[in-house]
C-alpha positions in Angstrom: 141.3 111.2 73.8 138.0 112.9 74.5 134.8 111.1 75.5 132.7 110.6 72.4 129.7 108.7 73.7 127.7 108.2 76.9 126.2 104.8 77.7 123.4 104.8 80.2 121.9 102.5 82.7 118.0 102.8 82.8 116.4 101.9 86.1 117.1 104.4 88.8 119.4 106.4 86.5 117.1 107.7 83.7 113.8 106.1 85.0 112.6 106.4 88.6 112.2 102.7 89.1 112.2 102.7 92.9 109.3 105.2 93.1 107.3 103.4 90.4 107.9 100.0 91.9 106.8 101.2 95.3 103.7 102.9 94.0 102.8 100.1 91.8 103.2 97.4 94.4 101.3 99.4 97.0 98.3 99.6 94.7 98.7 96.0 93.6 98.7 94.6 97.1 95.6 96.6 97.9 93.8 95.3 94.9 94.9 91.7 95.7 93.7 92.0 99.4 97.2 91.1 100.7 97.9 94.0 103.0 96.2 92.4 106.0 99.1 89.9 106.2 101.5 92.8 107.1 101.6 95.2 110.0 102.0 98.1 107.6 102.2 98.9 103.9 105.9 99.8 104.4 106.6 96.3 105.8 105.0 94.7 102.8 107.0 97.0 100.4 110.3 96.2 102.2 109.5 92.5 101.9 108.9 92.8 98.2 112.1 94.8 97.8 114.1 92.1 99.6 112.6 89.3 97.5 113.2 91.3 94.3 116.9 92.0 95.2 117.6 88.4 96.0 116.0 87.0 92.8 117.6 89.7 90.6 121.0 88.7 92.1 120.3 85.1 90.9 119.5 86.4 87.4 122.6 88.5 87.3 124.7 85.5 88.3 123.2 83.4 85.5 121.3 81.2 87.9 117.9 82.1 86.6 116.3 83.4 83.4 114.7 86.8 83.2 111.2 85.3 83.2 112.2 82.8 85.8 113.3 85.4 88.3 110.0 87.2 87.9 108.1 84.0 88.7 110.3 83.2 91.6 109.8 86.7 93.0 106.0 86.0 93.1 106.4 82.5 94.6 108.8 83.6 97.3 106.8 86.7 98.2 103.5 84.9 98.4 105.0 81.7 100.0 103.0 79.7 97.5 103.6 76.9 95.0 102.3 78.5 91.8 102.4 77.2 88.3 104.3 79.3 85.8 101.0 80.6 84.3 99.7 81.6 87.8 102.9 83.4 88.7 102.9 85.2 85.3 99.3 86.4 85.7 100.0 87.7 89.2 103.1 89.6 88.0 101.2 91.0 85.0 98.5 92.4 87.3 101.3 94.1 89.3 102.9 95.4 86.0 99.6 97.2 85.2 99.9 99.2 88.5 103.6 99.7 88.1 103.5 101.1 84.6 100.9 103.7 85.6 103.6 105.2 87.8 106.4 105.4 85.2 108.3 108.6 85.0 111.8 109.9 84.1 113.8 111.8 86.7 113.4 115.6 86.0 117.1 116.1 85.1 117.1 113.5 82.3 115.7 115.4 79.4 117.7 118.5 80.1 121.0 116.6 80.1 120.2 114.6 77.0 119.3 117.9 75.3 122.6 119.5 76.5 124.7 116.6 75.2 122.8 115.8 72.0 125.2 117.7 69.7 128.4 116.7 71.5 128.0 113.0 72.3 126.5 109.8 71.0 124.2 107.9 73.3 123.4 104.3 74.0 121.9 102.1 76.7 123.3 99.1 78.6 120.9 97.5 81.1 120.9 94.3 83.1 117.3 93.8 82.2 115.6 92.5 79.0 115.4 94.3 75.7 111.7 93.7 75.5 111.2 95.5 78.8 113.6 98.4 78.3 112.8 99.1 74.7 109.1 99.5 75.5 109.9 101.5 78.6 112.0 104.0 76.7 109.4 104.4 74.1 106.6 105.0 76.6 108.8 107.5 78.4 109.5 109.3 75.1 113.3 109.0 74.9 113.8 105.9 72.8 115.0 107.9 69.8 117.7 109.5 71.9 119.8 106.3 71.8 121.4 104.7 68.8 122.1 101.4 70.6 120.1 99.6 73.3 121.7 96.5 74.8 120.4 94.3 77.6 121.9 91.4 79.6 119.1 89.0 78.8 120.0 89.1 75.1 123.7 89.7 75.5 124.3 86.7 77.7 126.6 88.7 79.9 125.6 91.3 82.6 127.2 94.1 84.5 129.6 94.3 86.3 131.4 91.9 83.9 133.7 93.8 81.6 132.2 91.9 78.6 128.9 93.8 79.0 130.5 97.2 78.9 132.8 96.2 76.1 129.8 95.0 74.1 128.3 98.5 74.3 131.6 100.0 73.2 131.9 97.6 70.3 128.3 98.4 69.2 129.3 102.1 69.0 132.7 101.2 67.3 134.5 103.0 70.0 137.3 102.1 72.4 136.4 101.9 76.2 138.4 105.0 76.9 136.3 107.0 74.5 133.1 106.1 76.3 131.5 107.2 79.6 129.1 105.0 81.5 126.4 106.5 83.8 124.6 104.3 86.4 123.2 104.3 89.9 124.9 101.3 91.5 128.3 101.9 92.9 129.6 98.4 92.3 127.6 97.0 89.4 127.7 100.2 87.4 130.4 102.4 89.0 133.2 99.9 89.7 132.2 97.7 86.8 132.6 100.4 84.2 135.8 101.8 85.7 137.4 98.3 85.8 136.3 97.8 82.1 138.2 101.0 81.1 135.3 103.4 80.6 135.0 106.8 82.2 132.7 105.8 85.1 130.0 108.1 86.5 128.0 107.0 89.5 124.7 108.9 90.0 124.0 108.9 93.8 120.9 111.0 94.0 120.1 110.7 97.7 123.7 110.4 99.0 122.6 107.5 101.2 125.3 105.1 100.1 128.9 105.3 101.2 131.9 104.7 99.0 135.6 105.0 99.7 137.4 107.7 97.8 139.3 105.9 95.0 141.1 108.0 92.3 140.7 105.1 89.9 137.0 104.6 90.6 133.8 106.3 89.4 133.1 110.0 89.5 130.3 110.5 92.0 127.5 113.0 91.2 124.2 113.9 92.9 122.5 115.1 89.8 122.8 114.6 86.0 123.3 118.4 85.8 126.9 117.7 86.9 127.6 115.3 84.0 128.5 117.8 81.2 131.2 119.3 83.4 132.8 115.8 83.9 132.6 115.1 80.2 134.2 118.5 79.4 131.2 119.5 77.3 130.9 123.1 76.1 127.2 123.3 77.1 126.9 125.7 80.1 124.6 123.1 81.6 126.9 121.4 84.1 127.6 122.3 87.7 130.6 121.5 89.9 130.3 118.1 91.5 129.1 118.2 95.1 131.0 115.0 95.9 134.4 115.2 94.1 
């Protein structure tokens, strides 16, 4: 049966989270007078990324709430015992700088346009609905998606099959009728494939390695390749540079 819907990850798939996070944190650290504690801006940004990844893993494993992992990111990064209110205020100041750098990847709107008539669209993110709903509105693509689901509200996160199946159920489609597009080879790519969806891994910089697995995700370097994988009659797609 043909693919009838595409479910999308948000951060580093539709939205250039990495670039916005780096630009926002760089400006935040300057404003907070914290750069003197590091040999370079890059060292500070690497440290923030390490702390973020570690705390996000705790949230994904159900060991912390969404707000709790944000507070712990601040406490660990600063090496300070902060109250919840103090950590929240620090993070909110960072958010102001981060949001000023928000942007979609340039291939997002063209592929959504190309697939608008042929496929339904939804979002499944390991974030919070409050965060992602607002983000999609600010970026001007919220109305492109009929369903927006997030782990904080679902109570289950990718790569668990239950998260992907919840998205399929919200669309009233079977997993084999749905494609999932995400940037992480395991959380998104392997998770969606194991859940029975057509899995597409967007690997924009080609920096990660992945063993060739016929049952695994399709690997693409640009969303321009997606319509060809879906078999869409759009003239938009290009042959995959990876598979």
